[in-house]
C-alpha positions in Angstrom: -3.7 -35.8 -23.4 0.1 -36.6 -24.0 0.7 -32.7 -24.4 -1.0 -32.3 -21.2 1.3 -34.7 -19.4 4.4 -33.3 -21.1 3.8 -29.6 -20.1 2.7 -30.7 -16.7 6.1 -32.5 -16.2 7.9 -29.6 -17.5 6.4 -27.4 -14.9 7.7 -29.8 -12.0 11.0 -27.7 -11.6 9.2 -24.4 -11.3 6.6 -25.8 -9.0 9.1 -27.4 -6.7 10.9 -24.1 -6.3 7.6 -22.5 -5.6 7.0 -25.1 -2.9 10.3 -24.3 -1.4 9.5 -20.6 -1.3 6.0 -21.3 0.2 7.6 -23.4 2.9 9.8 -20.6 4.0 6.8 -18.2 3.9 5.0 -20.5 6.3 8.0 -20.5 8.6 8.1 -16.7 8.9 4.3 -16.7 9.6 4.6 -19.2 12.2 7.6 -17.5 13.9 6.3 -13.9 14.0 2.8 -13.9 12.6 4.1 -12.1 9.6 3.2 -12.5 6.0 6.4 -11.6 4.5 5.6 -9.9 1.1 9.5 -9.5 0.6 10.2 -13.3 1.0 10.6 -13.9 -2.8 12.6 -10.6 -3.2 14.9 -11.6 -0.6 15.5 -14.8 -2.3 15.9 -13.0 -5.5 18.8 -11.0 -3.9 20.3 -14.2 -2.6 20.3 -15.8 -6.0 22.3 -12.7 -7.4 24.6 -13.2 -4.5 25.2 -16.8 -5.4 25.8 -16.4 -9.0 28.0 -13.4 -8.5 30.2 -15.3 -5.9 30.4 -18.2 -8.4 31.5 -15.9 -11.2 33.8 -13.7 -9.2 34.5 -14.9 -5.8 33.1 -11.7 -4.3 30.3 -11.5 -1.6 27.9 -8.7 -2.3 26.6 -6.7 0.8 23.1 -5.2 0.8 23.7 -2.1 3.2 24.5 1.3 1.7 27.6 2.8 3.3 29.4 -0.6 3.5 31.8 -1.8 0.9 29.7 -3.1 -2.1 31.7 -6.3 -2.4 34.1 -8.3 -0.1 36.5 -10.5 -2.1 36.5 -14.0 -0.4 38.7 -15.8 -3.0 41.6 -14.5 -5.1 40.5 -12.6 -8.2 40.4 -14.6 -11.3 39.5 -17.7 -9.1 36.2 -19.4 -8.8 34.8 -21.1 -5.8 33.4 -24.5 -6.2 29.7 -25.1 -6.4 29.8 -26.7 -3.0 31.7 -23.9 -1.3 29.4 -21.2 -3.1 26.4 -22.9 -1.6 27.7 -23.1 1.9 28.7 -19.4 1.9 25.5 -18.3 0.4 23.3 -20.4 2.8 25.3 -19.1 5.9 24.9 -15.6 4.5 21.1 -16.1 4.0 21.0 -17.3 7.7 22.6 -14.1 8.9 20.4 -12.0 6.7 17.3 -13.7 8.0 18.4 -13.2 11.6 19.2 -9.4 10.9 15.8 -8.8 9.1 14.0 -10.2 12.1 15.9 -8.6 14.8 16.0 -5.2 13.3 12.6 -5.0 11.7 9.9 -7.6 12.5 10.8 -8.2 16.2 9.6 -4.7 16.9 6.3 -5.4 15.0 5.3 -8.7 16.8 2.2 -6.7 18.3 1.8 -4.1 15.5 -1.5 -4.1 13.5 -1.5 -5.9 10.1 -1.1 -2.7 8.3 2.2 -1.9 10.1 3.6 -5.4 9.3 2.6 -5.2 5.7 4.1 -1.8 5.3 7.3 -3.1 6.7 7.4 -6.0 4.4 6.6 -3.8 1.5 9.5 -1.5 2.5 11.8 -4.6 2.6 10.5 -5.6 -0.9 11.3 -2.2 -2.3 14.6 -2.2 -0.7 15.9 -5.6 -1.8 14.6 -4.9 -5.4 16.3 -1.6 -5.5 19.5 -2.9 -4.0 19.7 -5.5 -6.8 19.6 -2.6 -9.3 22.4 -0.9 -7.4 24.7 -3.7 -6.9 24.0 -5.7 -9.9 23.8 -3.2 -13.0 24.5 -6.2 -15.1 23.1 -9.5 -13.8 25.8 -12.2 -13.3 25.4 -15.3 -15.5 23.1 -18.0 -14.3 25.4 -21.0 -14.5 23.8 -24.4 -15.1 25.2 -26.8 -12.5 22.6 -29.4 -12.1 22.8 -32.6 -14.2 21.8 -32.1 -17.8 19.9 -34.4 -20.2 16.6 -36.0 -20.1 14.9 -39.1 -19.0 11.6 -40.8 -20.1 8.7 -40.4 -17.7 5.3 -41.7 -18.6 6.5 -41.9 -22.2 7.7 -38.3 -22.3 11.1 -36.8 -22.1 11.6 -34.7 -19.0 14.8 -32.7 -18.2 16.9 -34.1 -15.4 17.4 -30.9 -13.6 13.7 -30.4 -13.1 13.4 -33.8 -11.5 16.4 -33.1 -9.2 14.8 -29.8 -8.1 11.6 -31.7 -7.4 13.5 -34.4 -5.3 15.1 -31.5 -3.3 11.7 -30.2 -2.5 10.3 -33.5 -1.6 13.3 -34.3 0.7 13.2 -30.8 2.4 9.4 -31.0 2.9 9.8 -34.3 4.6 12.7 -33.0 6.9 10.6 -30.0 7.9 7.6 -32.3 8.5 9.7 -34.4 10.9 11.4 -31.6 12.6 8.3 -29.5 13.4 6.2 -32.7 14.1 8.4 -34.5 16.4 11.5 -32.4 17.7 11.5 -30.2 20.7 12.3 -27.1 18.6 9.4 -27.9 16.1 6.9 -28.4 19.0 8.1 -25.2 20.8 7.6 -23.1 17.6 4.2 -24.4 17.2 3.5 -23.6 20.8 4.8 -20.1 20.5 3.0 -19.4 17.3 -0.3 -20.6 18.9 0.2 -18.6 22.1 3.2 -16.3 22.7 2.2 -15.7 26.3 1.7 -19.5 27.0 5.1 -20.1 25.5 6.6 -17.6 27.9 4.9 -19.2 30.8 6.4 -22.6 30.2 9.9 -21.1 29.7 10.2 -20.7 26.0 11.9 -17.7 24.4 9.8 -16.7 21.5 12.3 -14.3 20.1 15.0 -17.1 19.9 12.7 -19.3 18.2 11.6 -16.6 15.8 15.3 -15.9 14.9 15.9 -19.7 14.2 12.9 -20.0 12.0 13.5 -16.7 10.1 17.1 -18.0 9.3 15.8 -21.3 8.1 13.1 -19.5 6.0 15.7 -17.2 4.3 17.9 -20.1 3.7 15.0 -21.8 1.7 14.2 -18.6 -0.1 17.8 -18.3 -1.3 17.9 -22.1 -2.3 14.6 -21.8 -4.1 15.6 -18.6 -6.0 18.8 -20.1 -7.1 17.0 -23.1 -8.4 14.4 -20.9 -10.1 17.2 -19.1 -12.1 18.6 -22.4 -13.0 15.3 -23.5 -15.0 14.3 -20.0 -16.1 16.5 -16.9 -15.9 17.9 -14.5 -13.3 15.2 -11.7 -13.7 14.9 -9.4 -10.7 11.4 -8.3 -11.3 9.9 -11.6 -12.3 11.5 -13.3 -9.4 10.4 -10.8 -7.0 6.7 -11.2 -8.0 6.8 -14.9 -7.5 5.4 -14.0 -4.2 1.9 -14.2 -5.7 1.8 -17.8 -6.5 3.8 -18.6 -3.4 1.2 -16.8 -1.3 -1.5 -18.8 -3.2 0.3 -22.1 -2.2 0.6 -21.1 1.3 -3.1 -20.1 1.5 -4.1 -23.4 0.0 -2.1 -25.2 2.6 -3.6 -23.0 5.5 -0.2 -21.6 6.3 0.1 -24.7 8.5 0.7 -28.0 6.7 4.2 -28.4 5.1 3.0 -31.1 2.9 -0.2 -29.5 1.6 1.7 -26.4 1.0 4.5 -28.2 -1.0 2.0 -30.0 -3.0 0.0 -26.9 -3.7 3.3 -25.2 -4.9 4.1 -28.0 -7.3 0.5 -28.1 -8.6 0.5 -24.4 -9.2 4.0 -24.5 -11.2 2.6 -27.4 -13.3 -0.7 -25.6 -14.0 1.0 -22.5 -15.0 3.1 -24.3 -17.5 0.0 -26.1 -18.9 -1.8 -22.6 -19.2 1.2 -21.4 -21.1 0.6 -24.2 -23.7 -3.1 -23.3 -24.0 -2.2 -19.7 -24.5 0.3 -20.3 -27.1 -2.0 -22.7 -29.0 -5.1 -20.5 -29.0 -4.6 -17.3 -31.1 -7.3 -15.4 -29.0 -5.1 -15.8 -25.8 -1.7 -14.6 -27.3 -0.4 -11.7 -25.7 -2.0 -12.3 -22.4 -0.6 -14.1 -19.3 -3.1 -16.7 -18.2 -0.5 -18.2 -15.9 -0.3 -15.0 -13.9 -4.0 -15.0 -13.4 -4.2 -18.5 -11.9 -2.7 -17.6 -8.5 -5.3 -14.8 -8.1 -8.1 -17.1 -8.9 -6.8 -19.5 -6.4 -6.2 -16.8 -3.8 -9.7 -15.6 -4.0 -11.3 -19.0 -3.8 -9.2 -20.0 -0.8 -10.1 -16.6 1.0 -13.5 -16.9 0.1 -14.0 -20.5 1.4 -12.0 -19.9 4.6 -13.1 -16.3 5.4 -16.2 -15.1 7.4 -18.5 -12.3 6.7 -18.0 -11.0 10.2 -15.4 -11.9 12.9 -16.7 -14.1 15.5 -17.0 -13.0 19.1 -13.8 -14.9 20.1 -11.7 -13.3 17.3 -9.0 -10.7 18.1 -9.4 -8.2 15.3 -6.5 -5.7 16.2 -6.6 -2.8 13.9 -4.9 0.0 15.9 -5.0 2.2 12.9 -3.8 5.9 13.1 -6.4 8.4 14.3 -8.6 9.8 11.5 -9.1 13.4 12.3 -12.6 15.0 11.1 -11.8 17.4 8.3 -12.6 21.0 9.3 -12.8 24.3 7.2 -13.3 22.2 4.1 -14.4 25.0 1.7 -11.7 27.7 2.9 -8.9 25.0 2.8 -9.9 23.6 -0.7 -10.2 27.1 -2.2 -6.9 28.3 -0.7 -5.0 25.1 -1.8 -6.4 25.3 -5.3 -5.6 29.1 -5.6 -2.1 28.4 -4.6 -1.6 25.6 -7.0 -3.1 27.8 -9.8 -1.0 30.8 -8.9 2.3 28.6 -9.2 1.1 27.2 -12.5 0.4 30.6 -14.0 3.5 32.3 -12.7 6.3 29.7 -12.3 8.5 28.0 -14.8 8.3 24.7 -16.5 9.9 22.6 -13.7 7.4 23.9 -11.1 4.5 23.4 -13.5 5.7 19.9 -13.9 5.9 19.4 -10.3 2.5 20.7 -9.5 1.0 18.4 -12.1 2.8 15.4 -10.8 1.8 16.2 -7.2 -1.7 16.6 -8.1 -2.1 13.4 -9.9 -0.3 11.6 -7.0 -2.6 13.3 -4.5 -5.6 11.5 -6.3 -3.9 8.0 -5.9 -2.9 8.7 -2.3 -6.5 9.8 -1.7 -7.7 6.5 -2.9 -5.5 4.8 -0.4 -6.6 7.1 2.5 -10.3 6.4 1.7 -10.0 2.5 1.6 -7.1 1.9 4.1 -7.1 5.0 6.4 -11.0 5.3 6.8 -12.2 1.8 6.4 -9.1 -0.3 7.3 -9.2 -2.3 4.1 -5.6 -3.0 2.8 -5.4 -2.8 -0.9 -2.4 -3.0 -3.3 -4.1 -2.4 -6.6 -4.7 1.4 -6.9 -2.3 1.4 -9.9 -4.0 -1.3 -11.5 -7.3 0.5 -11.4 -5.4 3.6 -12.7 -4.2 1.6 -15.6 -7.7 0.3 -16.6 -8.9 4.0 -16.7 -6.0 5.1 -18.7 -6.4 2.5 -21.4 -10.3 2.7 -21.1 -9.9 6.4 -22.0 -8.2 5.6 -25.3 -11.0 3.0 -26.0 -13.7 5.5 -25.4 -11.7 7.9 -27.6 -11.8 5.5 -30.4 -15.7 5.2 -29.9 -15.8 9.0 -30.4 -16.7 9.8 -26.8 -15.7 13.6 -26.1 -14.1 15.1 -23.2 -15.0 15.4 -20.4 -17.4 12.4 -20.8 -14.6 10.0 -21.9 -12.4 10.3 -18.6 -15.5 10.1 -16.5 -16.7 6.9 -18.1 -13.1 5.6 -17.9 -13.1 6.3 -14.2 -16.5 4.6 -13.8 -15.0 1.6 -15.6 -12.2 1.4 -13.0 -14.9 1.9 -10.2 -16.7 -1.2 -11.4 -13.7 -3.3 -11.5 -12.9 -2.1 -7.9 -16.3 -3.1 -6.8 -15.6 -6.6 -8.3 -12.2 -6.9 -6.7 -13.7 -5.7 -3.4 -16.2 -8.5 -3.2 -13.7 -10.7 -1.2 -13.6 -7.9 1.4 -17.0 -9.0 2.4 -15.4 -12.2 3.9 -11.8 -11.3 4.5 -9.8 -8.4 6.0 -6.4 -7.2 6.9 -3.4 -9.1 5.7 -5.7 -11.6 3.8 -7.3 -8.8 1.8 -3.9 -7.4 1.0 -2.9 -10.8 -0.5 -6.1 -10.9 -2.7 -5.6 -7.4 -4.0 -1.9 -8.0 -4.8 -2.9 -11.0 -6.7 -5.7 -8.8 -8.5 -3.1 -6.1 -9.4 -1.0 -8.5 -11.2 -3.8 -10.3 -12.8 -5.2 -7.1 -14.0 -1.9 -5.9 -15.4 -0.9 -9.2 -17.0 -4.5 -10.0 -18.4 -6.4 -6.9 -19.0 -3.7 -4.3 -19.7 -2.2 -6.8 -22.2 -5.4 -7.7 -23.9 -5.1 -6.6 -27.5 -8.7 -5.8 -27.8 -8.8 -3.6 -24.7 -5.5 -1.7 -25.8 -6.0 -1.8 -29.6 -7.2 1.7 -29.7 -3.7 2.8 -29.3 -1.7 4.2 -26.5 -2.1 8.0 -27.2 -5.4 9.6 -25.9 -7.1 12.4 -27.7 -6.0 15.8 -26.2 -8.8 17.2 -23.8 -10.7 20.1 -25.3 -14.2 21.8 -24.6 -14.9 23.7 -27.7 -12.2 25.9 -28.4 -10.7 25.6 -24.9 -7.5 23.6 -25.1 -6.7 21.7 -21.9 -3.9 19.7 -23.3 -0.4 19.3 -21.9 1.4 19.7 -25.3 3.6 22.8 -26.0 7.0 23.6 -27.4 10.1 24.5 -25.4 9.7 26.1 -21.9 6.0 26.5 -22.5 5.6 22.6 -21.8 3.7 21.6 -19.7 0.9 24.0 -20.5 -0.6 25.8 -17.4 -4.1 24.9 -18.7 -3.6 21.2 -18.1 -2.2 21.8 -14.7 -5.1 23.9 -13.8 -7.5 21.0 -15.0 -5.4 18.6 -12.7 -5.7 21.1 -9.7 -9.5 21.6 -10.2 -10.1 17.7 -10.3 -8.1 17.3 -7.2 -10.0 20.2 -5.4 -13.3 18.8 -6.3 -12.4 15.2 -5.2 -10.7 16.2 -2.0 -13.8 18.3 -1.1 -16.1 15.5 -1.9 -14.2 12.9 0.2 -13.9 15.4 3.1 -17.7 15.8 3.1 -18.2 12.1 2.9 -15.8 11.7 5.9 -17.7 14.2 7.7 -21.1 12.7 7.0 -23.1 9.5 7.7 -21.0 7.4 5.2 -17.7 8.4 6.9 -19.0 7.6 10.3 -20.0 4.2 9.0 -16.6 3.7 7.5 -14.9 4.5 10.7 -17.2 2.2 12.6 -16.4 -0.7 10.3 -12.7 0.2 10.7 -13.0 0.0 14.4 -15.1 -3.1 15.0 -17.1 -4.7 12.2 -19.2 -6.9 14.5 -20.1 -3.9 16.6 -21.0 -1.9 13.6 -23.2 -4.5 12.4 -24.9 -4.8 15.7 -25.5 -1.0 15.6 -27.4 -1.5 12.2 -24.6 -0.6 9.8 -24.6 -2.7 6.5 -20.9 -3.7 6.7 -20.7 -5.2 3.3 -22.3 -2.1 1.7 -19.8 0.2 3.5 -16.9 -1.8 2.4 -18.0 -1.9 -1.1 -18.7 1.8 -1.3 -15.2 2.5 -0.1 -13.8 0.2 -2.8 -15.8 1.9 -5.4 -14.8 5.5 -4.2 -11.2 4.3 -4.0 -11.2 2.8 -7.5 -12.9 5.8 -8.9 -10.2 8.3 -7.5 -7.5 5.9 -8.8 -9.2 5.9 -12.2 -9.4 9.6 -12.4 -5.7 9.7 -11.4 -5.1 7.3 -14.3 -7.1 9.4 -16.8 -5.1 12.4 -16.0 -1.8 10.4 -16.2 -2.9 9.2 -19.7 -3.3 12.9 -20.7 0.1 13.8 -19.1 2.1 10.8 -20.4 0.2 10.9 -23.8 2.1 7.6 -24.7 0.8 4.7 -22.5 2.4 1.5 -21.4 1.3 -1.3 -18.9 4.6 -0.8 -17.1 3.3 2.6 -15.8 0.7 0.7 -13.7 2.6 -2.2 -12.5 2.4 -3.5 -8.9 5.6 -1.5 -7.9 3.5 1.8 -8.6 1.0 0.5 -6.1 3.4 -0.5 -3.6 5.1 2.8 -3.8 1.8 4.7 -3.5 0.9 2.7 -0.3 4.4 3.5 0.9 4.4 7.3 0.5 0.9 7.6 1.8 1.7 5.7 4.9 4.8 7.6 5.5 2.8 10.9 5.0 -0.3 9.8 7.0 -2.6 7.1 5.8 -5.7 8.0 7.8 -6.0 11.8 7.1 -6.9 14.1 4.2 -3.7 16.0 5.0 -1.7 13.0 4.7 -2.8 12.5 1.0 -1.7 16.1 0.3 1.5 15.6 1.8 2.1 12.2 -0.1 1.4 14.1 -3.3 4.1 16.7 -2.5 6.6 13.9 -1.5 6.0 11.9 -4.7 9.1 11.5 -7.1 9.4 14.5 -9.3 6.8 16.4 -7.2 6.9 19.7 -5.4 9.4 18.5 -2.7 11.7 17.4 -5.5 11.9 20.6 -7.3 12.5 22.4 -4.0 15.5 20.0 -3.2 16.8 19.3 -6.7 18.0 21.4 -9.5 17.4 19.0 -12.2 13.9 17.2 -12.5 15.3 14.9 -14.9 17.6 13.1 -12.6 16.2 10.7 -10.0 18.6 9.6 -7.5 19.6 5.8 -8.0 19.1 5.4 -4.3 15.5 6.6 -4.4 13.8 3.3 -3.8 16.5 2.1 -1.4 15.8 5.3 0.7 12.1 4.9 0.4 12.3 1.3 1.4 14.4 2.0 4.5 12.2 5.0 5.4 9.1 2.8 5.1 10.5 0.0 7.4 11.6 2.8 9.9 8.2 4.5 9.8 6.3 1.3 10.3 8.4 0.8 13.7 8.8 4.4 15.0 6.2 6.5 13.1 3.0 4.4 12.7 0.8 7.5 12.4 2.9 9.1 9.7 4.2 12.6 9.4 0.9 14.4 9.6 -0.2 12.1 12.5 3.0 12.9 14.4 2.7 16.6 13.8 -0.9 16.5 15.0 0.0 14.5 18.0 2.7 17.0 18.9 0.4 19.9 18.6 -2.2 18.1 20.9 0.6 17.5 23.6 1.5 21.3 23.3 -2.1 22.4 23.9 -2.6 19.9 26.7 0.4 21.2 28.5 -0.7 24.8 28.1 -4.3 23.9 29.3 -2.7 22.2 32.4 -0.5 25.0 33.2 -1.7 26.8 36.4 -3.1 30.3 35.8 -1.6 33.3 37.4 -3.9 35.0 39.8 -5.4 38.3 38.7 -3.8 41.4 40.1 -5.9 43.0 42.7 -6.8 46.6 41.8 
């Protein structure tokens, strides 16, 4: 019991920082109805700004094209801690106002997918900008009081208690401000009814700007304090959004007190799970603490969600048009023939690009099935791909031959996809995105680091059927072998034709009905739960096949290949290409890094621009605002407008003989 108390107290500092981050997330949600997935990433960037300013006196700017640094104090001089905090918090306020005015102000009435995509774009942008601006992370100086005090007979570091005190004070301040002041009551009124706020003379935009400023300041402060007790790690600090989302959900995205208590409890529980993990040999190598937020998210969503929306609920999907595939056979055969012709006749770079694009098409197709056809937002396709990739090596160890091994691996991913999809029975939209984000990290940290599951090794057996060698391995310019590329193209063609036929059949009609209106679909006799789970299964199966092909391509596997950033990138490029159409999946595959478009525009496939993620993030935010139907949707709309104009054009009278 004494160890339990000690480790729980050690987690007070981290829990308090999570509480501060969660409070900011609640504010942005109140201000603009947005669950900002980039909230922790924005705070992470501000923490780098703080410690860089403290070390060099320079203010780091996050906009490409502007000077990277502005020297605020003389070189060789250090600003005081107080001055550094003041400048960083003012900078955070300006950054929060800019984020709202430039991005989320234009998405107030956008569907959940549009707001999610914009926040994912901001997430990628901030994470990539830290890599550009801070090649070497600045030192995280310890500025809080050191030493320890006795609490319940245990020694606890003073800095953890100071952070907890800061969280308690700020929670109390927010409670008072939003409960008793005119600004707080006006914010609550605007969040409940924007139209009603306008009728009584309130300006929702001004209120939203002020709340985004406060929320971003809280994110910066919390991230600075996190770095103080852990370390300045861009990836880990960005992924704090998962426990932060769990805390906000447990507090209902409303109560500051309950949200703060939930954040502190999660931080303390994670520390205790780390103790258990280190003391039990069977758990070593896993990350039980990263699994806890996912479990809490699922419980909270399942308890608060409903199997169907009520008649009074406004379920605003407004997803892009999902055109009915036509000429499936000719298009499939033509596309496969072009890919095979390139593989048989082109050089090494082109073969590599075709293989990369083919595998990416499978992943994008999994996003199109689930998000584009059914309206269920999932952030876990890369996790399912990882399960299939490592599962393939496990089946190899058991002596299962090709092609049975990759099929079983894909079925394993499908089974896990159904399990993750069970919450979709009761939740939808942004809530489901939160659940699948937690699932992606839990699968990565728990399953893909489980020694038993990955003990078969990280190199799958080369694919062969008798004497037919379908492996990628070759020497010199013969790499990659065309045979492996043909395997990839054939798999994509078969899967694409299968999905197109599903979309044209009864299953596809049920999917679109569920996407449009779940309650109406149920009234029409459609089994909504079954339709969702079938879509999750199909999506995970496609991602699993992509993961198996990726395992054969990479040959040496790592859990890092299937991290949450890969899922975010897949959603990003698919949304940009066209998330609701088969052609969107193909265009997304062509646009993938090191794919066909890359070889068309670059002389060296080995070089990836350091600005790639920055550009992708910026394009994603722009697409969410001005191109919600993606590239293929915009092209299709333009073609329809041209046809309509030509149909409306008056016909010339026939000449009289």
